[in-house]
Residue, then its C-alpha position, 0 to 999 in steps of 0.5 A: m486099203s483105204e481107211y474108214q472111220y465112222y462117228e455118230f452122235q445122238a441127242l436124246d434128253r433135249p434137242l440141240t439149239r440152232e446155235e449148237q447145231e451150227a457149232v457141230a456143223s462147222l466141224s465138217s462141210r458135209v454135215q447138215p445141222h440137225p437137232r438130234r443127230a450128226v454123222f461124220v464119215y472119213s476115208y482119208s482124213d480125220f475128225r476135226g477136234d475132239p469127238e469126246k468133247v463134242l459128246a460131253q458138250y452137246y450129245d447123249a450118245m456117241f458111236y465110233l467105228a474104224n476098219w482097223g478094229s476100233r469100236h467105241l460106244l459112249f453115253r453121257f448121263p446126268a450125274a444126279l441120276v447115276d451111281v458112279t461107284e457102282m458103275e466103276r465096279y465093272r472096270v477091268a483091273t490090270d496087273e500094273d495096279d491100274l484100270s483098263e481103258a476098255l470101260t471108263v466112267e468120268q465125271l464132267g461137271e453135271y454129267v457122267v460119261l461112260g465109255i466102252r472102247l475096244d480095239e482089236e486089230e484083226s476083228f473086222g472083215w467088213v465095216d459099216g457104221e450106219g445103223w449100229l447106234d440106233r440098235l445100241i441106243g436103248l442101253r443108255e436107258e437100261v443103265l439109267r434104270r440100274d440095269y448093268r448087264a451092258l457093263y458086265l458084258a463089256w467087262l467080259k469082253g475087256i478081260t479077253l483083250e487086256y494083255h496085262v489083266n489082273r488075274e487075281a481080281l474078282e469079277p464084278p457082281t453078275p447082274p440078273g437077266l443075262a439069260a434074256l437079253t434085250p435087243p440092244l444087249q443082243a446088238f452089243v454082244e454081236l458088235f463087240d463079239v463077246d465070248k460065247d463061252l464066257l457068256e454061257d457061263a455067266i448066264k448060269r450064274s445070273p438070276a432071273l430078272k424080276p419084273a418091275c410091277l409098281s401098282q397105282a396104289r403103291l405109287r399113290q402111297a409113296i407120293q402122299g408120303m412126300t413133303e409139300e416142299d418136295k412135291n412143289a419142287f418136282l412140279l416146278r421142275l416139270l413146268a421147266d421141262e426138265p429132262r428125265l424128270s420121271l426117272s428123278l422122281y422114281q429115284h427120289l421115291g426109292f423105286l429104282p432097282a438095288p445094285a446086283a448083290g450076286e448070289h454066287s461066290r465071285r470068281t477071279v479073272g484067272d479062273l474065268l479065263a482058264s474056263i475058256g482055255l486062256d490060262d496062260d498070261e501070254d494067251a490073254 
């Protein structure tokens, strides 16, 4: 059987310049320059260069799929807009005092790259990468707004894949809203085949998602409380067409949701795995 590898990159916060498009197009004769998207498909060869470096330099999202069971989803975020410490709480701990590569958080200069990399050798009876990133792309916006449901779902999947998982480690905080998954989160569950029993159990412990209702009066009051220096700084950034400026302002005003505290006691990984019948080390 021939190999199949699919790489897709998307630029969200700003389009690529002509020079950047040409640099990406030089990686393959079959890729046409485009300001927002690049797709590479291989049957017998491989990606020329390092795809994750291409993401870090040019794009905001990357999706990789291979017919031997690899599924990788990576997002690049402006470092000033994300909380690395909170995101790292969703990494999978191993029994070797290490952290699994199933979910990684890496700071690269002015950016932070979130990587979800899951590899299952016998996971696919079909393979087609086209269209998946479009379905998943909304997860980036959710994470930017401190919605960590995707990270929790990745953690749930990771503990069922990691052979050396630390069964004494505590689960991360259960985020609100698992009972009402958005379309991108539903696509994530489908693509990464998150265990339905683990998900159903998590739903029982997940509080309802509180709607963000900020009245014009409250926004006006918060803006009036800003210093003239801060107001002028934001206006200058607006004139400079800074990407994600509204999110930066929400963050400055303290309107982004607080991290999930978790109303229930946090269980161990071993307890969670035992609840779905994976209670022996050799079963993980």
